[in-house]
C-alpha positions as CSV (number, residue, x, y, z in Angstrom):
1,M,-13.6,-19.1,9.5
2,I,-15.9,-17.9,12.3
3,V,-15.1,-20.9,14.3
4,E,-11.4,-20.3,13.9
5,I,-11.9,-16.7,15.0
6,A,-13.8,-17.8,18.0
7,K,-11.0,-20.2,18.9
8,T,-8.3,-17.6,18.5
9,F,-10.0,-15.1,20.8
10,N,-11.2,-17.9,23.2
11,L,-14.9,-16.9,22.8
12,S,-18.1,-18.7,22.3
13,L,-19.8,-18.3,18.9
14,D,-22.7,-16.4,20.7
15,D,-20.4,-13.8,22.1
16,L,-18.6,-13.5,18.8
17,I,-21.7,-13.1,16.6
18,L,-24.2,-11.4,19.0
19,G,-22.2,-8.5,20.1
20,N,-19.0,-8.6,22.0
21,T,-18.0,-5.1,21.1
22,V,-14.3,-5.7,22.2
23,V,-13.9,-8.5,19.6
24,K,-15.8,-6.5,17.0
25,D,-13.6,-3.5,17.5
26,K,-10.4,-5.7,17.4
27,L,-11.5,-7.3,14.1
28,V,-12.3,-3.9,12.6
29,N,-9.0,-2.4,13.7
30,D,-7.0,-5.5,12.5
31,T,-8.7,-5.2,9.1
32,K,-7.9,-1.5,8.8
33,F,-4.3,-2.3,9.8
34,V,-3.9,-5.0,7.1
35,K,-5.3,-2.6,4.5
36,R,-2.8,0.1,5.6
37,I,0.0,-2.4,5.4
38,R,-1.1,-3.4,1.9
39,L,-1.2,0.2,0.8
40,S,2.3,0.8,2.2
41,I,3.7,-2.2,0.4
42,L,2.0,-1.2,-2.9
43,S,3.4,2.3,-2.5
44,M,6.9,1.0,-1.9
45,I,6.7,-1.3,-4.9
46,F,5.8,1.6,-7.2
47,I,8.6,3.7,-5.8
48,L,11.1,0.8,-6.2
49,I,10.0,0.4,-9.8
50,A,10.7,4.1,-10.3
51,I,14.1,3.9,-8.8
52,V,15.0,0.8,-10.9
53,S,13.7,2.5,-14.1
54,A,15.8,5.6,-13.4
55,L,18.9,3.6,-12.7
56,L,18.4,1.5,-15.9
57,F,17.9,4.7,-17.9
58,T,21.2,6.1,-16.6
59,S,23.1,2.8,-17.1
60,L,21.8,1.9,-20.6
61,S,23.7,3.6,-23.3
62,S,22.2,5.1,-26.4
63,H,23.2,4.0,-29.8
64,V,22.6,4.8,-33.4
65,S,20.8,2.2,-35.4
66,Q,21.7,1.1,-38.9
67,D,19.1,3.5,-40.2
68,G,20.9,6.4,-38.6
69,V,18.3,6.9,-35.9
70,L,19.3,7.5,-32.3
71,Q,17.9,4.9,-30.0
72,E,17.5,5.8,-26.4
73,P,15.3,4.1,-23.7
74,W,13.1,7.1,-23.0
75,F,10.2,4.8,-22.0
76,L,12.1,4.2,-18.8
77,V,11.9,7.9,-17.9
78,I,8.1,7.8,-18.4
79,L,7.9,4.6,-16.4
80,A,10.0,6.1,-13.6
81,F,7.9,9.3,-13.5
82,F,4.5,7.6,-13.4
83,S,5.7,4.9,-11.0
84,L,7.0,7.5,-8.6
85,L,3.9,9.6,-9.0
86,T,1.6,6.6,-8.3
87,G,3.7,5.5,-5.4
88,L,3.6,8.9,-3.8
89,I,-0.1,9.3,-4.3
90,I,-0.8,5.9,-2.7
91,G,1.5,6.8,0.2
92,M,-0.3,10.1,0.7
93,V,-3.7,8.4,0.6
94,N,-2.4,5.9,3.2
95,L,-1.2,8.8,5.4
96,V,-4.5,10.5,5.2
97,L,-6.3,7.3,6.2
98,I,-4.0,6.9,9.1
99,F,-4.7,10.4,10.3
100,I,-8.4,10.0,9.9
101,N,-8.3,6.8,11.9
102,Y,-6.3,8.4,14.6
103,Y,-8.6,11.4,14.7
104,K,-11.7,9.1,15.0
105,Y,-10.0,7.1,17.8
106,A,-9.0,10.3,19.6
107,R,-12.6,11.6,19.4
108,R,-14.0,8.3,20.7
109,R,-11.7,8.4,23.7
110,K,-13.0,11.8,24.9
């Protein structure tokens, strides 16, 4: 993998391993960017699960079983609530990480 990285950035292995700070900074920033993208996707998936669960709850009808018990899909409400909460928490963590990274980058530039 190191050889592929060296080829991609058109560097020798010595420069790559022994301290070309530009490449090191680029790799670190790319890794952080990929992690932020993954967190964003995960957050969107949880929010989408919440929306689908809420829509299913409103579209599924309740019925009375042969025992005379009312059957309603309340588990969808719980699933929607916790999925939405999880998605929002992951999204907020992602935003905090973005702001922290921006603040560190702004301090380094001074």
